[in-house]
C-alpha distance (Angstrom), angle and dihedral (degrees) to the residues before:
residue distance angle dihedral
X1 . . .
X2 3.82 . .
X3 3.80 91.2 .
X4 3.80 90.8 51.6
X5 3.81 90.6 50.9
X6 3.79 90.9 51.1
X7 3.80 89.6 49.5
X8 3.81 92.1 51.5
X9 3.80 91.5 48.6
X10 3.80 91.8 48.8
X11 3.79 90.4 49.1
X12 3.80 91.9 49.9
X13 3.81 90.8 48.6
X14 3.77 91.3 51.0
X15 3.81 92.5 51.0
X16 3.83 88.6 51.8
X17 3.80 90.8 60.3
X18 3.82 94.9 72.1
X19 3.83 87.3 -116.3
X20 3.81 98.0 -159.2
X21 3.81 98.3 56.8
X22 3.82 91.3 37.2
X23 3.80 92.7 56.5
X24 3.81 94.6 40.9
X25 3.81 93.9 50.7
X26 3.81 91.9 47.1
X27 3.80 93.2 48.7
X28 3.81 90.4 48.4
X29 3.81 90.2 51.5
X30 3.80 90.1 52.5
X31 3.80 93.0 47.2
X32 3.81 91.5 50.2
X33 3.80 89.1 46.0
X34 3.80 90.6 55.4
X35 3.82 90.2 47.3
X36 3.81 89.7 50.6
X37 3.82 90.7 54.0
X38 3.80 101.5 -111.3
X39 3.79 116.9 170.3
X40 3.80 119.1 -121.8
X41 3.80 95.3 -95.1
X42 3.79 96.0 50.4
X43 3.79 91.0 42.1
X44 3.80 90.3 55.0
X45 3.82 91.0 48.9
X46 3.80 90.7 49.1
X47 3.80 92.5 51.4
X48 3.80 93.3 45.4
X49 3.82 93.0 48.0
X50 3.80 93.0 47.9
X51 3.80 96.0 47.4
X52 3.82 91.2 46.9
X53 3.78 89.5 52.0
X54 3.80 92.5 47.3
X55 3.79 90.8 49.7
X56 3.80 89.7 54.0
X57 3.80 91.5 50.3
X58 3.80 93.8 49.0
X59 3.79 93.9 45.4
X60 3.79 94.3 47.4
X61 3.80 89.9 49.4
X62 3.80 93.9 53.8
X63 3.81 93.2 42.0
X64 3.81 91.3 53.4
X65 3.80 94.0 43.6
X66 3.81 96.3 43.3
X67 3.80 95.8 106.1
X68 3.80 92.4 42.4
X69 3.81 92.1 50.0
X70 3.79 90.0 49.8
X71 3.81 91.0 50.5
X72 3.80 93.3 55.7
X73 3.81 94.4 40.5
X74 3.81 99.3 -113.4
X75 3.80 100.5 -176.6
X76 3.80 91.6 -177.1
X77 3.82 92.3 64.1
X78 3.85 116.8 87.3
X79 3.82 94.4 -151.7
X80 3.80 91.7 51.1
X81 3.81 89.5 48.6
X82 3.82 91.8 50.9
X83 3.81 93.6 -117.4
X84 3.81 92.3 126.4
X85 3.79 136.7 5.8
X86 3.78 126.0 -109.0
X87 3.82 88.2 -124.8
X88 3.80 91.8 59.7
X89 3.80 91.3 48.4
X90 3.82 90.4 49.0
X91 3.79 89.8 53.2
X92 3.80 90.8 50.7
X93 3.81 90.7 49.6
X94 3.80 91.7 51.7
X95 3.80 92.8 49.3
X96 3.81 91.6 47.0
X97 3.80 94.8 51.5
X98 3.82 89.5 48.6
X99 3.80 90.5 52.6
X100 3.81 90.6 46.8
X101 3.82 90.2 53.5
X102 3.81 93.0 47.8
X103 3.81 93.1 49.4
X104 3.80 91.6 44.7
X105 3.80 90.8 53.4
X106 3.81 88.9 58.9
X107 3.81 88.5 61.7
X108 3.79 93.0 54.3
X109 3.81 140.4 -85.8
X110 3.80 95.9 -80.0
X111 3.80 91.8 52.2
X112 3.80 89.8 46.7
X113 3.80 92.2 51.0
X114 3.81 93.9 46.2
X115 3.80 95.6 45.2
X116 3.80 89.6 44.1
X117 3.81 90.7 52.9
X118 3.81 91.5 49.5
X119 3.80 91.4 50.1
X120 3.81 93.0 44.7
X121 3.79 88.2 53.2
X122 3.81 91.9 51.1
X123 3.81 91.9 47.6
X124 3.82 90.1 48.5
X125 3.79 88.2 57.1
X126 3.80 91.0 52.2
X127 3.80 92.6 45.7
X128 3.79 97.1 54.2
X129 3.80 118.0 -51.4
X130 3.81 88.8 93.2
X131 3.83 86.6 72.7
X132 3.81 95.0 55.9
X133 3.79 139.3 72.2
X134 3.82 86.2 -106.2
X135 3.80 92.6 64.2
X136 3.80 91.7 117.6
X137 3.83 93.9 55.8
X138 3.84 96.8 81.2
X139 3.80 90.2 52.2
X140 3.81 91.8 50.6
X141 3.80 91.4 49.8
X142 3.81 99.3 41.3
X143 3.80 96.7 43.1
X144 3.79 91.2 40.5
X145 3.80 88.8 58.2
X146 3.78 93.3 43.6
X147 3.85 99.9 86.1
X148 3.81 88.8 50.9
X149 3.80 91.7 59.6
X150 3.82 88.5 73.3
X151 3.80 94.4 49.9
X152 3.81 94.3 39.8
X153 3.81 88.8 56.4
X154 3.83 89.9 64.2
X155 3.83 118.9 105.1
X156 3.83 85.8 -111.5
X157 3.82 99.0 42.0
X158 3.79 120.9 -150.4
X159 3.78 135.2 162.0
X160 3.78 118.3 -102.2
X161 3.78 119.8 -100.4
X162 3.83 114.3 -80.2
X163 3.79 92.0 -110.7
X164 3.81 90.9 59.3
X165 3.80 90.6 48.6
X166 3.82 90.6 51.0
X167 3.81 91.3 47.8
X168 3.80 90.0 51.6
X169 3.80 91.0 49.9
X170 3.81 92.7 51.8
X171 3.79 89.3 49.6
X172 3.80 88.4 53.1
X173 3.80 90.8 53.4
X174 3.80 91.0 50.7
X175 3.80 92.3 47.0
X176 3.81 92.2 51.2
X177 3.79 96.1 48.8
X178 3.80 93.4 43.3
X179 3.82 95.9 45.3
X180 3.79 93.7 59.6
X181 3.80 97.7 44.0
X182 3.84 96.0 89.0
X183 3.82 92.3 45.5
X184 3.82 102.7 45.3
X185 3.81 94.3 108.9
X186 3.81 94.7 45.4
X187 3.82 90.6 46.1
X188 3.80 91.1 50.9
X189 3.82 90.2 54.2
X190 3.81 90.9 55.2
X191 3.80 98.4 42.3
X192 3.83 101.1 -103.2
X193 3.81 108.3 154.2
X194 3.79 110.2 175.2
X195 3.80 124.1 154.3
X196 3.84 94.9 -85.0
X197 3.80 90.4 51.3
X198 3.81 90.1 53.0
X199 3.81 92.1 48.9
X200 3.79 96.2 43.7
X201 3.79 132.6 -130.2
X202 3.80 97.8 -71.2
X203 3.82 96.6 49.2
X204 3.82 91.8 41.5
X205 3.80 92.1 54.3
X206 3.80 91.7 49.2
X207 3.83 90.7 48.7
X208 3.81 89.8 52.3
X209 3.80 93.1 51.8
X210 3.82 92.5 45.8
X211 3.81 90.3 50.8
X212 3.81 92.0 51.3
X213 3.79 91.2 48.4
X214 3.80 92.1 50.3
X215 3.80 89.1 49.1
X216 3.80 91.5 52.0
X217 3.81 91.2 51.4
X218 3.81 90.5 49.5
X219 3.81 92.3 50.6
X220 3.81 89.9 48.6
X221 3.80 97.6 48.6
X222 3.80 103.1 23.3
X223 3.83 98.7 79.7
X224 3.82 90.0 57.2
X225 3.80 88.1 65.2
X226 3.81 89.0 62.6
X227 3.80 94.2 44.4
X228 3.80 97.7 -99.2
X229 3.81 120.1 133.4
X230 3.79 121.7 -111.0
X231 3.80 106.8 -99.7
X232 3.82 121.6 -135.1
X233 3.82 89.1 -130.6
X234 3.80 89.4 59.9
X235 3.80 90.3 53.2
X236 3.79 91.1 50.5
X237 3.80 88.6 47.1
X238 3.79 95.8 54.6
X239 3.81 91.5 46.2
X240 3.80 91.0 54.0
X241 3.81 94.1 42.7
X242 3.82 91.1 48.7
X243 3.79 92.5 50.0
X244 3.81 93.6 50.2
X245 3.81 92.1 43.2
X246 3.81 92.3 51.3
X247 3.80 92.0 50.6
X248 3.79 90.5 45.2
X249 3.80 95.6 50.8
X250 3.81 91.7 50.5
X251 3.81 90.3 48.9
X252 3.82 92.2 45.8
X253 3.79 93.2 51.7
X254 3.78 90.4 50.8
X255 3.80 101.3 39.5
X256 3.85 123.3 -12.8
X257 3.82 97.5 -148.6
X258 3.82 134.3 145.3
X259 3.80 90.5 -77.6
X260 3.80 87.5 65.9
X261 3.80 89.6 54.1
X262 3.80 90.2 53.1
X263 3.80 91.1 49.3
X264 3.81 91.0 51.2
X265 3.79 90.9 50.9
X266 3.82 90.8 48.0
X267 3.81 91.2 51.1
X268 3.81 90.7 47.7
X269 3.82 91.6 50.3
X270 3.80 89.9 50.4
X271 3.82 89.1 52.3
X272 3.81 89.6 50.1
X273 3.80 89.8 51.4
X274 3.80 90.9 47.9
X275 3.80 91.0 51.6
X276 3.79 91.7 45.6
X277 3.81 95.8 52.6
X278 3.80 91.1 43.1
X279 3.81 92.1 50.9
X280 3.79 126.2 -157.6
X281 3.78 129.0 -85.1
X282 3.77 125.9 -157.8
X283 3.77 121.9 -105.0
């Protein structure tokens, strides 16, 4: 009986982490770490630090939004369903961010400061910026810093090239606008008024597709600024991103439904793949 209770609690905690984004971000960090040339030990530390940080972000988000999720009847949220308390999720978030800081410190002070800033930005969004016209700012900052986490984890740390930072920032914009699309109506009922809510579903979807397209162009042309050749995979990437974005914009202008959300996420994943195969160079 006790073991079953522990299993249910662990399952509820895991579902509070926003598992999809947590896994995707961690895998991307590992892929960029490999591209940056990290050895096995530093790569493992990078992955562990990033997933701990992502767990803290997901848990803090669900703990803060527990009452709001309950009010709108979110049956996919463990706190709203009564499977776990907000207090327990808060405790998990605090432990996770402490672990993330400890692991980050092992990769050096610059990595610690940069990862800490990215996490502070994400927590600031959860704690209130999501209700303002500046709701996109934490995504620009956190995702803009993200490519540098791979290069800052090197024995000789350095920030990623500016083009990689810009590509990360555009991905952050797309992620923000796409993440809120399915929840605009529920958010409106509970008083959430971030930038996408002020622009509306149609304009938000178009902004997301434009951001992904800009990111794809940056990943295609950016390496040339540092003397690297344009890779065939980057050309394939921008063709695929452009095709999905064009279809998505037409669909969004006609009817901004859940299919548009899926198209935005597909375009964003293609941009992530394009960035991953291109790799990141230091500034």
